[in-house]
N, CA, C and O atoms as a GROMACS GRO file, in nm:
protein
  468
    1MET      N    1  -5.060  -4.242  -4.368
    1MET     CA    2  -5.178  -4.190  -4.433
    1MET      C    3  -5.138  -4.140  -4.572
    1MET      O    4  -5.036  -4.072  -4.587
    2SER      N    5  -5.217  -4.174  -4.674
    2SER     CA    6  -5.189  -4.130  -4.810
    2SER      C    7  -5.214  -3.980  -4.824
    2SER      O    8  -5.283  -3.920  -4.742
    3LYS      N    9  -5.158  -3.921  -4.928
    3LYS     CA   10  -5.182  -3.779  -4.955
    3LYS      C   11  -5.331  -3.754  -4.980
    3LYS      O   12  -5.384  -3.651  -4.938
    4SER      N   13  -5.398  -3.847  -5.047
    4SER     CA   14  -5.542  -3.832  -5.071
    4SER      C   15  -5.620  -3.828  -4.941
    4SER      O   16  -5.716  -3.752  -4.928
    5GLU      N   17  -5.580  -3.910  -4.845
    5GLU     CA   18  -5.649  -3.910  -4.716
    5GLU      C   19  -5.621  -3.782  -4.637
    5GLU      O   20  -5.709  -3.730  -4.570
    6ILE      N   21  -5.498  -3.732  -4.646
    6ILE     CA   22  -5.468  -3.604  -4.580
    6ILE      C   23  -5.554  -3.495  -4.642
    6ILE      O   24  -5.608  -3.410  -4.570
    7ALA      N   25  -5.568  -3.496  -4.774
    7ALA     CA   26  -5.652  -3.397  -4.842
    7ALA      C   27  -5.796  -3.407  -4.790
    7ALA      O   28  -5.858  -3.305  -4.758
    8ARG      N   29  -5.849  -3.529  -4.782
    8ARG     CA   30  -5.986  -3.547  -4.732
    8ARG      C   31  -6.001  -3.494  -4.590
    8ARG      O   32  -6.105  -3.439  -4.554
    9GLN      N   33  -5.897  -3.511  -4.509
    9GLN     CA   34  -5.900  -3.460  -4.372
    9GLN      C   35  -5.909  -3.307  -4.370
    9GLN      O   36  -5.975  -3.249  -4.284
   10CYS      N   37  -5.843  -3.241  -4.466
   10CYS     CA   38  -5.851  -3.094  -4.474
   10CYS      C   39  -5.995  -3.050  -4.497
   10CYS      O   40  -6.043  -2.956  -4.433
   11TYR      N   41  -6.064  -3.116  -4.589
   11TYR     CA   42  -6.204  -3.081  -4.617
   11TYR      C   43  -6.293  -3.119  -4.498
   11TYR      O   44  -6.387  -3.047  -4.465
   12ARG      N   45  -6.263  -3.230  -4.436
   12ARG     CA   46  -6.340  -3.274  -4.318
   12ARG      C   47  -6.331  -3.170  -4.207
   12ARG      O   48  -6.428  -3.147  -4.135
   13ALA      N   49  -6.216  -3.106  -4.193
   13ALA     CA   50  -6.200  -3.002  -4.091
   13ALA      C   51  -6.301  -2.890  -4.113
   13ALA      O   52  -6.355  -2.835  -4.017
   14TYR      N   53  -6.325  -2.855  -4.239
   14TYR     CA   54  -6.426  -2.752  -4.269
   14TYR      C   55  -6.567  -2.801  -4.233
   14TYR      O   56  -6.648  -2.725  -4.180
   15GLU      N   57  -6.595  -2.927  -4.262
   15GLU     CA   58  -6.727  -2.982  -4.230
   15GLU      C   59  -6.753  -2.984  -4.079
   15GLU      O   60  -6.863  -2.955  -4.034
   16THR      N   61  -6.651  -3.020  -4.003
   16THR     CA   62  -6.666  -3.037  -3.858
   16THR      C   63  -6.626  -2.913  -3.779
   16THR      O   64  -6.633  -2.911  -3.656
   17LYS      N   65  -6.583  -2.809  -3.852
   17LYS     CA   66  -6.542  -2.682  -3.788
   17LYS      C   67  -6.423  -2.703  -3.695
   17LYS      O   68  -6.416  -2.641  -3.589
   18ASP      N   69  -6.331  -2.793  -3.734
   18ASP     CA   70  -6.216  -2.830  -3.652
   18ASP      C   71  -6.091  -2.756  -3.701
   18ASP      O   72  -6.011  -2.811  -3.776
   19ARG      N   73  -6.075  -2.633  -3.658
   19ARG     CA   74  -5.962  -2.550  -3.701
   19ARG      C   75  -5.828  -2.612  -3.663
   19ARG      O   76  -5.733  -2.607  -3.741
   20LYS      N   77  -5.820  -2.670  -3.544
   20LYS     CA   78  -5.693  -2.732  -3.500
   20LYS      C   79  -5.652  -2.844  -3.595
   20LYS      O   80  -5.534  -2.860  -3.626
   21LEU      N   81  -5.749  -2.923  -3.641
   21LEU     CA   82  -5.718  -3.030  -3.736
   21LEU      C   83  -5.658  -2.970  -3.863
   21LEU      O   84  -5.553  -3.015  -3.910
   22LEU      N   85  -5.724  -2.870  -3.920
   22LEU     CA   86  -5.674  -2.810  -4.043
   22LEU      C   87  -5.534  -2.753  -4.022
   22LEU      O   88  -5.445  -2.778  -4.103
   23GLU      N   89  -5.514  -2.678  -3.915
   23GLU     CA   90  -5.383  -2.620  -3.890
   23GLU      C   91  -5.274  -2.726  -3.874
   23GLU      O   92  -5.159  -2.703  -3.912
   24SER      N   93  -5.310  -2.843  -3.820
   24SER     CA   94  -5.211  -2.950  -3.803
   24SER      C   95  -5.171  -3.013  -3.937
   24SER      O   96  -5.068  -3.079  -3.946
   25LEU      N   97  -5.253  -2.994  -4.039
   25LEU     CA   98  -5.227  -3.054  -4.170
   25LEU      C   99  -5.155  -2.960  -4.267
   25LEU      O  100  -5.107  -3.004  -4.371
   26LEU      N  101  -5.147  -2.832  -4.232
   26LEU     CA  102  -5.084  -2.732  -4.320
   26LEU      C  103  -4.937  -2.713  -4.286
   26LEU      O  104  -4.900  -2.706  -4.168
   27ALA      N  105  -4.853  -2.706  -4.389
   27ALA     CA  106  -4.712  -2.673  -4.369
   27ALA      C  107  -4.699  -2.529  -4.321
   27ALA      O  108  -4.786  -2.446  -4.347
   28ASP      N  109  -4.591  -2.500  -4.251
   28ASP     CA  110  -4.569  -2.364  -4.202
   28ASP      C  111  -4.561  -2.265  -4.318
   28ASP      O  112  -4.602  -2.149  -4.304
   29ASP      N  113  -4.509  -2.309  -4.433
   29ASP     CA  114  -4.494  -2.221  -4.549
   29ASP      C  115  -4.606  -2.240  -4.652
   29ASP      O  116  -4.588  -2.212  -4.770
   30PHE      N  117  -4.722  -2.288  -4.606
   30PHE     CA  118  -4.838  -2.310  -4.692
   30PHE      C  119  -4.874  -2.183  -4.768
   30PHE      O  120  -4.871  -2.073  -4.713
   31VAL      N  121  -4.910  -2.200  -4.897
   31VAL     CA  122  -4.961  -2.089  -4.978
   31VAL      C  123  -5.089  -2.134  -5.048
   31VAL      O  124  -5.105  -2.251  -5.082
   32PHE      N  125  -5.178  -2.039  -5.069
   32PHE     CA  126  -5.309  -2.065  -5.127
   32PHE      C  127  -5.333  -1.968  -5.242
   32PHE      O  128  -5.306  -1.848  -5.231
   33SER      N  129  -5.384  -2.022  -5.353
   33SER     CA  130  -5.418  -1.938  -5.468
   33SER      C  131  -5.556  -1.975  -5.519
   33SER      O  132  -5.596  -2.092  -5.517
   34SER      N  133  -5.627  -1.874  -5.565
   34SER     CA  134  -5.757  -1.892  -5.628
   34SER      C  135  -5.778  -1.771  -5.718
   34SER      O  136  -5.694  -1.680  -5.720
   35PRO      N  137  -5.888  -1.768  -5.793
   35PRO     CA  138  -5.913  -1.648  -5.873
   35PRO      C  139  -5.924  -1.520  -5.789
   35PRO      O  140  -5.909  -1.410  -5.842
   36ARG      N  141  -5.950  -1.534  -5.659
   36ARG     CA  142  -5.962  -1.418  -5.571
   36ARG      C  143  -5.839  -1.394  -5.484
   36ARG      O  144  -5.825  -1.286  -5.426
   37ASP      N  145  -5.752  -1.492  -5.473
   37ASP     CA  146  -5.637  -1.485  -5.382
   37ASP      C  147  -5.512  -1.529  -5.457
   37ASP      O  148  -5.505  -1.640  -5.509
   38ASP      N  149  -5.412  -1.442  -5.462
   38ASP     CA  150  -5.291  -1.473  -5.536
   38ASP      C  151  -5.177  -1.506  -5.441
   38ASP      O  152  -5.110  -1.416  -5.390
   39TYR      N  153  -5.156  -1.634  -5.417
   39TYR     CA  154  -5.045  -1.682  -5.334
   39TYR      C  155  -5.044  -1.617  -5.196
   39TYR      O  156  -4.945  -1.555  -5.157
   40ILE      N  157  -5.154  -1.633  -5.123
   40ILE     CA  158  -5.158  -1.581  -4.986
   40ILE      C  159  -5.093  -1.682  -4.892
   40ILE      O  160  -5.096  -1.802  -4.917
   41ASP      N  161  -5.035  -1.632  -4.786
   41ASP     CA  162  -4.966  -1.719  -4.691
   41ASP      C  163  -5.065  -1.785  -4.595
   41ASP      O  164  -5.185  -1.758  -4.597
   42ARG      N  165  -5.012  -1.870  -4.512
   42ARG     CA  166  -5.093  -1.949  -4.420
   42ARG      C  167  -5.178  -1.862  -4.327
   42ARG      O  168  -5.297  -1.887  -4.310
   43ALA      N  169  -5.117  -1.759  -4.268
   43ALA     CA  170  -5.190  -1.673  -4.174
   43ALA      C  171  -5.306  -1.601  -4.245
   43ALA      O  172  -5.416  -1.591  -4.190
   44THR      N  173  -5.280  -1.551  -4.365
   44THR     CA  174  -5.384  -1.482  -4.440
   44THR      C  175  -5.493  -1.580  -4.481
   44THR      O  176  -5.612  -1.547  -4.476
   45TYR      N  177  -5.453  -1.700  -4.522
   45TYR     CA  178  -5.551  -1.804  -4.558
   45TYR      C  179  -5.643  -1.834  -4.440
   45TYR      O  180  -5.765  -1.840  -4.456
   46MET      N  181  -5.585  -1.854  -4.323
   46MET     CA  182  -5.668  -1.887  -4.206
   46MET      C  183  -5.760  -1.770  -4.170
   46MET      O  184  -5.875  -1.792  -4.134
   47ALA      N  185  -5.711  -1.649  -4.180
   47ALA     CA  186  -5.794  -1.533  -4.148
   47ALA      C  187  -5.904  -1.512  -4.251
   47ALA      O  188  -6.017  -1.478  -4.214
   48ARG      N  189  -5.873  -1.532  -4.377
   48ARG     CA  190  -5.968  -1.501  -4.484
   48ARG      C  191  -6.059  -1.618  -4.517
   48ARG      O  192  -6.179  -1.600  -4.536
   49CYS      N  193  -6.004  -1.737  -4.525
   49CYS     CA  194  -6.080  -1.851  -4.578
   49CYS      C  195  -6.148  -1.934  -4.470
   49CYS      O  196  -6.256  -1.989  -4.493
   50TRP      N  197  -6.087  -1.944  -4.352
   50TRP     CA  198  -6.147  -2.027  -4.248
   50TRP      C  199  -6.285  -1.976  -4.207
   50TRP      O  200  -6.370  -2.054  -4.167
   51ALA      N  201  -6.307  -1.846  -4.217
   51ALA     CA  202  -6.437  -1.789  -4.181
   51ALA      C  203  -6.550  -1.855  -4.260
   51ALA      O  204  -6.664  -1.859  -4.213
   52ASN      N  205  -6.520  -1.905  -4.380
   52ASN     CA  206  -6.622  -1.972  -4.462
   52ASN      C  207  -6.666  -2.107  -4.406
   52ASN      O  208  -6.768  -2.160  -4.450
   53SER      N  209  -6.592  -2.162  -4.312
   53SER     CA  210  -6.629  -2.294  -4.259
   53SER      C  211  -6.769  -2.294  -4.198
   53SER      O  212  -6.838  -2.396  -4.200
   54GLY      N  213  -6.810  -2.181  -4.145
   54GLY     CA  214  -6.942  -2.172  -4.085
   54GLY      C  215  -7.056  -2.187  -4.185
   54GLY      O  216  -7.169  -2.216  -4.147
   55ASN      N  217  -7.026  -2.167  -4.313
   55ASN     CA  218  -7.127  -2.179  -4.417
   55ASN      C  219  -7.130  -2.316  -4.485
   55ASN      O  220  -7.217  -2.343  -4.568
   56ILE      N  221  -7.035  -2.403  -4.451
   56ILE     CA  222  -7.020  -2.531  -4.521
   56ILE      C  223  -7.090  -2.642  -4.444
   56ILE      O  224  -7.066  -2.663  -4.325
   57ARG      N  225  -7.177  -2.715  -4.515
   57ARG     CA  226  -7.243  -2.831  -4.457
   57ARG      C  227  -7.161  -2.956  -4.486
   57ARG      O  228  -7.126  -3.030  -4.394
   58ASN      N  229  -7.130  -2.981  -4.615
   58ASN     CA  230  -7.052  -3.101  -4.646
   58ASN      C  231  -6.991  -3.095  -4.787
   58ASN      O  232  -7.034  -3.018  -4.873
   59PHE      N  233  -6.889  -3.178  -4.805
   59PHE     CA  234  -6.824  -3.197  -4.933
   59PHE      C  235  -6.859  -3.335  -4.986
   59PHE      O  236  -6.859  -3.432  -4.910
   60THR      N  237  -6.887  -3.344  -5.115
   60THR     CA  238  -6.900  -3.473  -5.183
   60THR      C  239  -6.787  -3.480  -5.283
   60THR      O  240  -6.780  -3.397  -5.374
   61PHE      N  241  -6.699  -3.577  -5.268
   61PHE     CA  242  -6.585  -3.591  -5.358
   61PHE      C  243  -6.629  -3.662  -5.485
   61PHE      O  244  -6.678  -3.774  -5.480
   62GLU      N  245  -6.610  -3.596  -5.598
   62GLU     CA  246  -6.648  -3.652  -5.727
   62GLU      C  247  -6.527  -3.712  -5.799
   62GLU      O  248  -6.542  -3.803  -5.881
   63TYR      N  249  -6.409  -3.662  -5.768
   63TYR     CA  250  -6.287  -3.709  -5.833
   63TYR      C  251  -6.170  -3.680  -5.741
   63TYR      O  252  -6.156  -3.567  -5.693
   64VAL      N  253  -6.088  -3.779  -5.717
   64VAL     CA  254  -5.965  -3.762  -5.639
   64VAL      C  255  -5.857  -3.843  -5.709
   64VAL      O  256  -5.871  -3.964  -5.728
   65ALA      N  257  -5.747  -3.777  -5.747
   65ALA     CA  258  -5.635  -3.845  -5.811
   65ALA      C  259  -5.507  -3.805  -5.740
   65ALA      O  260  -5.484  -3.687  -5.713
   66GLU      N  261  -5.425  -3.903  -5.711
   66GLU     CA  262  -5.298  -3.880  -5.641
   66GLU      C  263  -5.184  -3.930  -5.728
   66GLU      O  264  -5.186  -4.041  -5.780
   67GLN      N  265  -5.083  -3.844  -5.742
   67GLN     CA  266  -4.962  -3.884  -5.812
   67GLN      C  267  -4.844  -3.816  -5.744
   67GLN      O  268  -4.833  -3.693  -5.745
   68GLY      N  269  -4.756  -3.895  -5.686
   68GLY     CA  270  -4.642  -3.838  -5.616
   68GLY      C  271  -4.688  -3.750  -5.501
   68GLY      O  272  -4.764  -3.793  -5.415
   69ASP      N  273  -4.641  -3.626  -5.502
   69ASP     CA  274  -4.675  -3.531  -5.395
   69ASP      C  275  -4.791  -3.440  -5.432
   69ASP      O  276  -4.809  -3.334  -5.371
   70GLU      N  277  -4.870  -3.479  -5.531
   70GLU     CA  278  -4.980  -3.395  -5.577
   70GLU      C  279  -5.111  -3.473  -5.576
   70GLU      O  280  -5.117  -3.591  -5.610
   71VAL      N  281  -5.218  -3.402  -5.535
   71VAL     CA  282  -5.353  -3.458  -5.535
   71VAL      C  283  -5.442  -3.358  -5.607
   71VAL      O  284  -5.438  -3.238  -5.580
   72VAL      N  285  -5.524  -3.408  -5.700
   72VAL     CA  286  -5.623  -3.325  -5.766
   72VAL      C  287  -5.760  -3.371  -5.718
   72VAL      O  288  -5.789  -3.490  -5.716
   73VAL      N  289  -5.843  -3.273  -5.678
   73VAL     CA  290  -5.974  -3.304  -5.621
   73VAL      C  291  -6.081  -3.221  -5.692
   73VAL      O  292  -6.065  -3.101  -5.713
   74ARG      N  293  -6.189  -3.288  -5.730
   74ARG     CA  294  -6.310  -3.216  -5.774
   74ARG      C  295  -6.417  -3.252  -5.673
   74ARG      O  296  -6.440  -3.369  -5.643
   75TYR      N  297  -6.483  -3.149  -5.621
   75TYR     CA  298  -6.584  -3.173  -5.520
   75TYR      C  299  -6.706  -3.087  -5.543
   75TYR      O  300  -6.702  -2.983  -5.609
   76LEU      N  301  -6.815  -3.134  -5.486
   76LEU     CA  302  -6.939  -3.058  -5.477
   76LEU      C  303  -6.954  -3.023  -5.330
   76LEU      O  304  -6.951  -3.111  -5.244
   77VAL      N  305  -6.970  -2.894  -5.301
   77VAL     CA  306  -6.987  -2.852  -5.162
   77VAL      C  307  -7.128  -2.800  -5.143
   77VAL      O  308  -7.178  -2.720  -5.223
   78GLU      N  309  -7.192  -2.846  -5.037
   78GLU     CA  310  -7.325  -2.798  -5.002
   78GLU      C  311  -7.312  -2.701  -4.887
   78GLU      O  312  -7.249  -2.730  -4.785
   79LEU      N  313  -7.372  -2.585  -4.904
   79LEU     CA  314  -7.368  -2.482  -4.801
   79LEU      C  315  -7.488  -2.495  -4.707
   79LEU      O  316  -7.586  -2.563  -4.738
   80THR      N  317  -7.479  -2.430  -4.594
   80THR     CA  318  -7.586  -2.439  -4.494
   80THR      C  319  -7.716  -2.378  -4.543
   80THR      O  320  -7.822  -2.408  -4.488
   81ASP      N  321  -7.710  -2.291  -4.644
   81ASP     CA  322  -7.834  -2.232  -4.698
   81ASP      C  323  -7.898  -2.320  -4.806
   81ASP      O  324  -7.998  -2.281  -4.866
   82GLY      N  325  -7.839  -2.438  -4.829
   82GLY     CA  326  -7.895  -2.532  -4.926
   82GLY      C  327  -7.839  -2.519  -5.066
   82GLY      O  328  -7.866  -2.606  -5.150
   83THR      N  329  -7.764  -2.414  -5.096
   83THR     CA  330  -7.703  -2.402  -5.228
   83THR      C  331  -7.578  -2.487  -5.236
   83THR      O  332  -7.522  -2.527  -5.134
   84SER      N  333  -7.534  -2.513  -5.359
   84SER     CA  334  -7.415  -2.595  -5.383
   84SER      C  335  -7.331  -2.533  -5.493
   84SER      O  336  -7.380  -2.457  -5.577
   85PHE      N  337  -7.204  -2.567  -5.492
   85PHE     CA  338  -7.116  -2.530  -5.602
   85PHE      C  339  -7.007  -2.636  -5.616
   85PHE      O  340  -6.984  -2.716  -5.525
   86ARG      N  341  -6.942  -2.634  -5.729
   86ARG     CA  342  -6.839  -2.734  -5.762
   86ARG      C  343  -6.708  -2.660  -5.788
   86ARG      O  344  -6.706  -2.558  -5.856
   87ASN      N  345  -6.598  -2.713  -5.733
   87ASN     CA  346  -6.463  -2.661  -5.756
   87ASN      C  347  -6.367  -2.775  -5.785
   87ASN      O  348  -6.397  -2.892  -5.759
   88MET      N  349  -6.252  -2.739  -5.839
   88MET     CA  350  -6.139  -2.832  -5.851
   88MET      C  351  -6.020  -2.767  -5.782
   88MET      O  352  -6.004  -2.645  -5.783
   89GLU      N  353  -5.938  -2.852  -5.721
   89GLU     CA  354  -5.819  -2.803  -5.652
   89GLU      C  355  -5.701  -2.892  -5.685
   89GLU      O  356  -5.714  -3.014  -5.697
   90THR      N  357  -5.586  -2.830  -5.699
   90THR     CA  358  -5.459  -2.902  -5.708
   90THR      C  359  -5.386  -2.877  -5.577
   90THR      O  360  -5.356  -2.763  -5.543
   91LEU      N  361  -5.358  -2.984  -5.506
   91LEU     CA  362  -5.295  -2.978  -5.375
   91LEU      C  363  -5.155  -3.037  -5.385
   91LEU      O  364  -5.137  -3.145  -5.442
   92ARG      N  365  -5.057  -2.968  -5.330
   92ARG     CA  366  -4.919  -3.017  -5.332
   92ARG      C  367  -4.871  -3.035  -5.188
   92ARG      O  368  -4.898  -2.952  -5.101
   93PHE      N  369  -4.802  -3.144  -5.165
   93PHE     CA  370  -4.759  -3.182  -5.031
   93PHE      C  371  -4.608  -3.184  -5.018
   93PHE      O  372  -4.534  -3.205  -5.115
   94SER      N  373  -4.564  -3.162  -4.897
   94SER     CA  374  -4.425  -3.182  -4.858
   94SER      C  375  -4.431  -3.277  -4.740
   94SER      O  376  -4.468  -3.238  -4.630
   95GLY      N  377  -4.394  -3.401  -4.764
   95GLY     CA  378  -4.411  -3.502  -4.660
   95GLY      C  379  -4.558  -3.520  -4.631
   95GLY      O  380  -4.637  -3.543  -4.722
   96ASP      N  381  -4.596  -3.511  -4.504
   96ASP     CA  382  -4.737  -3.529  -4.466
   96ASP      C  383  -4.808  -3.397  -4.441
   96ASP      O  384  -4.910  -3.394  -4.373
   97LYS      N  385  -4.755  -3.287  -4.495
   97LYS     CA  386  -4.816  -3.155  -4.477
   97LYS      C  387  -4.857  -3.097  -4.612
   97LYS      O  388  -4.787  -3.112  -4.711
   98LEU      N  389  -4.972  -3.031  -4.613
   98LEU     CA  390  -5.019  -2.963  -4.733
   98LEU      C  391  -4.939  -2.834  -4.748
   98LEU      O  392  -4.940  -2.748  -4.661
   99ARG      N  393  -4.869  -2.823  -4.861
   99ARG     CA  394  -4.780  -2.708  -4.883
   99ARG      C  395  -4.844  -2.600  -4.969
   99ARG      O  396  -4.816  -2.481  -4.949
  100SER      N  397  -4.931  -2.639  -5.064
  100SER     CA  398  -4.998  -2.538  -5.145
  100SER      C  399  -5.129  -2.593  -5.198
  100SER      O  400  -5.147  -2.713  -5.216
  101ALA      N  401  -5.220  -2.498  -5.224
  101ALA     CA  402  -5.350  -2.532  -5.282
  101ALA      C  403  -5.381  -2.427  -5.389
  101ALA      O  404  -5.376  -2.307  -5.363
  102ASP      N  405  -5.413  -2.476  -5.509
  102ASP     CA  406  -5.458  -2.391  -5.619
  102ASP      C  407  -5.602  -2.428  -5.648
  102ASP      O  408  -5.631  -2.542  -5.685
  103VAL      N  409  -5.692  -2.333  -5.632
  103VAL     CA  410  -5.836  -2.358  -5.648
  103VAL      C  411  -5.884  -2.301  -5.780
  103VAL      O  412  -5.849  -2.189  -5.817
  104TYR      N  413  -5.965  -2.380  -5.850
  104TYR     CA  414  -6.027  -2.339  -5.975
  104TYR      C  415  -6.177  -2.341  -5.951
  104TYR      O  416  -6.235  -2.448  -5.932
  105PHE      N  417  -6.239  -2.224  -5.951
  105PHE     CA  418  -6.380  -2.212  -5.917
  105PHE      C  419  -6.468  -2.276  -6.023
  105PHE      O  420  -6.443  -2.266  -6.143
  106GLY      N  421  -6.572  -2.341  -5.975
  106GLY     CA  422  -6.677  -2.393  -6.061
  106GLY      C  423  -6.793  -2.298  -6.063
  106GLY      O  424  -6.776  -2.176  -6.063
  107ARG      N  425  -6.910  -2.353  -6.063
  107ARG     CA  426  -7.029  -2.270  -6.069
  107ARG      C  427  -7.129  -2.319  -5.966
  107ARG      O  428  -7.116  -2.428  -5.911
  108THR      N  429  -7.228  -2.236  -5.940
  108THR     CA  430  -7.337  -2.275  -5.853
  108THR      C  431  -7.414  -2.387  -5.921
  108THR      O  432  -7.435  -2.384  -6.043
  109VAL      N  433  -7.456  -2.484  -5.844
  109VAL     CA  434  -7.528  -2.599  -5.898
  109VAL      C  435  -7.674  -2.587  -5.859
  109VAL      O  436  -7.708  -2.578  -5.740
  110GLU      N  437  -7.761  -2.588  -5.957
  110GLU     CA  438  -7.905  -2.583  -5.934
  110GLU      C  439  -7.953  -2.727  -5.912
  110GLU      O  440  -7.908  -2.819  -5.982
  111ARG      N  441  -8.040  -2.747  -5.819
  111ARG     CA  442  -8.086  -2.884  -5.786
  111ARG      C  443  -8.156  -2.954  -5.902
  111ARG      O  444  -8.132  -3.072  -5.924
  112ASP      N  445  -8.240  -2.884  -5.976
  112ASP     CA  446  -8.316  -2.948  -6.084
  112ASP      C  447  -8.265  -2.907  -6.221
  112ASP      O  448  -8.340  -2.902  -6.318
  113GLN      N  449  -8.136  -2.879  -6.228
  113GLN     CA  450  -8.076  -2.835  -6.353
  113GLN      C  451  -8.067  -2.950  -6.453
  113GLN      O  452  -8.025  -3.060  -6.416
  114PRO      N  453  -8.104  -2.928  -6.580
  114PRO     CA  454  -8.090  -3.034  -6.680
  114PRO      C  455  -7.944  -3.073  -6.695
  114PRO      O  456  -7.856  -2.990  -6.680
  115SER      N  457  -7.919  -3.198  -6.725
  115SER     CA  458  -7.786  -3.250  -6.740
  115SER      C  459  -7.759  -3.285  -6.886
  115SER      O  460  -7.851  -3.323  -6.959
  116CYS      N  461  -7.634  -3.272  -6.927
  116CYS     CA  462  -7.593  -3.312  -7.063
  116CYS      C  463  -7.567  -3.462  -7.070
  116CYS      O  464  -7.543  -3.514  -7.179
  117ARG      N  465  -7.570  -3.532  -6.959
  117ARG     CA  466  -7.539  -3.675  -6.958
  117ARG      C  467  -7.656  -3.755  -7.003
  117ARG      O  468  -7.647  -3.878  -7.009
   0.00000   0.00000   0.00000
């Protein structure tokens, strides 16, 4: 399985509420960073971030790039309350395990928002 597919499986675990799947994809020394979390370990990530899975309806992948042991993903996530937001993540792998994730927060997406395109 490619690193990009492993990454997609991590997001799929949130969609399907499959904690065992996500845990099977994370390295034992996994670390997570975001504007709210500074290099938290795997146990803290699961305790703090997995709780959000209940609010997630689905991910739409807008951009996925893989180079070596790194995958960059931009996605739109739809929440169960109908709101959406966009994030980018840099994912680093060790073999077939996700070793670190750096999240860059986007913004809430309004459904009828004018576009610059």
